[in-house]
C-alpha positions as CSV (number, residue, x, y, z in Angstrom):
1,M,31.8,95.1,69.2
2,L,33.5,98.9,69.7
3,R,34.7,97.8,73.2
4,I,36.4,94.6,71.8
5,A,38.1,96.6,69.0
6,R,39.3,99.2,71.5
7,T,40.5,96.2,73.8
8,L,42.3,94.7,70.9
9,A,43.7,98.1,69.9
10,A,45.0,98.7,73.5
11,A,46.7,95.3,73.7
12,A,48.5,95.8,70.2
13,S,49.7,99.1,71.8
14,L,51.1,97.5,74.7
15,A,52.6,94.8,72.6
16,T,54.4,97.3,70.4
17,L,55.6,99.3,73.6
18,V,57.0,95.9,75.1
19,A,58.7,95.0,71.9
20,S,60.2,98.6,71.4
21,A,61.4,98.4,75.1
22,A,63.0,95.0,74.5
23,F,65.1,96.2,71.3
24,A,65.8,99.7,72.7
25,A,69.5,100.7,72.2
26,P,71.8,100.4,74.9
27,T,73.8,103.4,76.3
28,A,77.2,103.9,75.1
29,A,78.5,103.5,78.5
30,E,76.7,100.1,78.9
31,L,77.7,98.8,75.5
32,F,81.6,99.7,76.1
33,F,81.8,99.3,79.8
34,E,79.2,97.5,81.7
35,R,78.1,94.5,79.8
36,P,79.9,91.2,81.1
37,Y,81.3,89.9,77.8
38,L,83.9,87.7,79.1
39,A,81.6,86.1,81.6
40,Q,80.1,84.4,78.6
41,V,83.3,83.1,77.4
42,Q,84.3,79.5,78.5
43,P,87.7,79.4,80.4
44,G,90.4,78.1,78.0
45,T,89.2,80.0,75.1
46,T,91.6,82.2,72.8
47,L,90.1,84.9,71.1
48,I,92.0,85.9,67.7
49,Y,92.1,89.3,66.5
50,A,93.7,91.0,63.3
51,Y,95.2,94.5,63.9
52,K,96.4,96.6,61.2
53,H,97.6,100.1,61.3
54,V,98.1,102.2,57.9
55,T,99.4,105.7,57.5
56,S,99.5,107.6,54.2
57,E,102.9,109.6,54.9
58,A,106.1,108.5,56.7
59,K,105.8,111.5,59.1
60,L,102.8,109.9,60.5
61,G,104.8,106.6,61.6
62,D,104.9,103.2,60.4
63,G,102.2,101.1,59.3
64,F,102.0,97.2,60.7
65,E,99.9,94.2,61.0
66,E,99.7,92.1,64.0
67,T,97.9,89.3,65.4
68,L,96.5,89.7,68.9
69,D,95.6,86.3,70.8
70,M,93.6,87.0,74.0
71,K,93.6,83.9,76.1
72,V,90.4,83.7,78.8
73,E,90.8,82.0,82.0
74,A,89.1,81.7,85.2
75,P,91.1,82.3,88.5
76,A,91.2,79.5,90.6
77,D,89.7,81.0,93.7
78,D,86.6,82.1,91.8
79,P,85.6,80.3,88.6
80,A,82.9,82.9,87.9
81,K,85.4,85.6,87.3
82,R,87.7,86.0,84.2
83,V,91.3,87.1,83.5
84,A,92.5,87.7,80.0
85,D,96.1,87.8,78.9
86,V,97.0,88.8,75.3
87,I,100.0,87.8,73.3
88,I,100.9,90.0,70.4
89,H,102.7,88.9,67.2
90,R,104.2,91.1,64.8
91,G,106.3,89.2,62.2
92,S,108.9,87.4,64.3
93,Q,108.4,89.4,67.3
94,E,106.1,88.8,70.0
95,G,104.9,90.8,73.0
96,E,102.3,90.6,76.0
97,A,99.9,92.7,77.6
98,G,98.0,91.9,80.6
99,P,96.9,90.3,82.9
100,F,93.5,91.9,82.7
101,P,91.0,91.0,85.4
102,T,87.5,91.6,84.2
103,M,83.9,90.8,84.1
104,N,82.7,93.8,82.2
105,G,83.7,95.0,78.8
106,N,86.3,93.5,76.6
107,P,90.0,94.5,77.3
108,I,91.3,93.8,73.9
109,A,89.8,97.5,73.1
110,L,92.0,98.9,75.7
111,I,95.1,98.0,73.8
112,L,94.0,99.8,70.7
113,L,92.9,102.8,72.5
114,E,95.9,103.3,74.6
115,R,98.1,103.0,71.5
116,D,95.8,105.6,69.9
117,V,96.1,108.0,72.6
118,K,99.8,107.7,72.6
119,E,99.9,108.3,69.1
120,I,97.9,111.4,69.1
121,A,100.0,112.7,71.9
122,Q,103.0,112.0,69.9
123,L,101.8,113.6,66.7
124,T,100.3,116.7,68.3
125,K,102.6,117.2,71.3
126,G,99.6,116.9,73.6
127,S,99.0,115.6,77.0
128,P,98.3,112.0,76.8
129,F,96.4,112.3,80.3
130,Y,93.9,114.8,78.6
131,L,93.4,112.9,75.3
132,R,92.7,109.8,77.5
133,N,90.1,111.5,79.5
134,R,88.2,113.0,76.3
135,V,88.4,109.3,74.7
136,R,86.8,107.9,77.7
137,E,84.3,110.6,78.3
138,H,83.1,110.0,74.6
139,L,83.0,106.3,75.0
140,S,80.3,106.8,77.6
141,T,78.3,109.4,75.4
142,G,78.9,108.2,71.8
143,T,76.0,107.4,69.3
144,V,74.7,103.9,69.4
145,T,72.6,102.6,66.4
146,P,71.5,99.0,65.2
147,A,74.0,97.1,63.2
148,R,74.1,94.0,60.9
149,F,77.3,92.4,59.9
150,S,78.6,88.8,59.0
151,F,80.4,86.8,61.5
152,D,81.5,83.1,61.0
153,G,79.6,82.8,58.0
154,R,76.3,84.2,59.1
155,E,74.6,87.6,59.4
156,V,74.4,88.8,63.2
157,E,72.5,91.8,64.7
158,G,74.3,94.2,67.0
159,W,75.1,97.6,67.8
160,K,77.5,100.2,66.4
161,L,78.8,102.8,68.6
162,T,80.5,105.7,66.9
163,M,82.2,108.7,68.4
164,L,84.3,111.8,67.4
165,P,85.9,112.8,70.6
166,F,87.8,115.7,69.4
167,A,85.4,117.6,66.9
168,E,84.0,120.0,69.4
169,D,86.9,119.8,71.8
170,P,88.0,123.3,73.3
171,N,91.5,122.6,72.3
172,K,90.8,121.1,69.0
173,D,93.2,123.8,67.3
174,K,96.0,122.0,68.8
175,L,95.0,118.5,67.4
176,L,95.5,119.7,63.8
177,E,94.1,117.1,61.4
178,L,93.6,114.6,63.8
179,V,90.6,116.7,65.2
180,G,88.3,114.6,62.7
181,R,89.5,111.2,63.9
182,R,86.3,108.9,64.1
183,Y,86.0,105.7,65.9
184,E,83.2,102.8,65.2
185,F,83.0,99.8,67.5
186,L,80.7,96.9,66.6
187,F,79.3,94.7,69.3
188,A,77.0,91.8,69.2
189,D,75.8,89.0,71.7
190,A,76.4,86.4,69.2
191,V,80.1,87.4,68.9
192,P,82.6,85.5,71.5
193,G,83.9,88.4,73.5
194,G,81.1,90.7,72.6
195,L,83.2,93.0,70.4
196,Y,83.7,92.3,66.8
197,S,85.6,95.2,65.5
198,I,87.1,98.6,66.1
199,D,87.7,100.9,63.1
200,V,89.5,104.2,63.8
201,V,89.9,106.7,60.7
202,T,91.5,109.8,60.4
203,P,90.5,111.8,57.2
204,K,92.5,114.6,55.7
205,A,91.3,118.1,56.3
206,D,89.9,118.2,52.8
207,G,88.2,114.9,52.9
208,S,90.0,113.6,50.0
209,S,91.4,110.5,51.7
210,N,92.4,109.1,54.9
211,M,95.6,110.0,56.9
212,I,95.5,107.1,59.2
213,E,93.5,103.9,59.6
214,T,93.5,101.4,62.3
215,S,91.6,98.3,62.5
216,L,90.9,95.3,64.9
217,T,88.9,92.5,63.9
218,L,87.8,89.0,65.4
219,T,89.1,86.6,63.0
220,G,88.9,83.3,65.0
221,V,88.3,81.5,68.2
222,T,90.0,78.3,69.5
223,H,89.4,76.4,72.8
224,T,91.9,74.5,75.0
225,P,90.0,72.0,77.5
226,A,91.2,72.0,81.0
227,V,93.6,69.5,82.1
228,K,92.1,67.2,84.7
């Protein structure tokens, strides 16, 4: 009887270990750079994102809102690959970004992050190359925690990637109040394109309110069947 009890206990421990491994958090690098999000998106799909930028003072630049339509296609020479093109709508103005030949990650994040780096460089007179490298470095080493959020009328399980790339930077004194800028990314396999949202917040030094807030959120998905 004792032997059976020990066997059952060992089996239960093994099951717990297997379950824990199955739900182990991915690394930040895996979550942002390595997962084949667009490979799961059918060619002809357009992912629609709302982009919002808010500033508390005129000296920090103008606020604005945009809609970003990311069209995902497959190149004719390799249907397994994906190419993304982005159309940017701001009021009556329209711009483009891409094409982004990709299999891993979600290129829509690159648009926000590139703008983000340029904004910091402009406000601090810093080097965009240095800033870009710091952000990229922390995208690989940020903190990943389980997350639950609403998408398309239902609750989904995913992961939150959080980073403060300048908090311990050796040159943080040159970044002024922007040193506290915080980035949060929400990912889930149930979300087309893998990435649900990005929130970038820069609090005032005294923590009383935010100086700058930028967000990008997936708001819709459409599909255009291929013409035969």
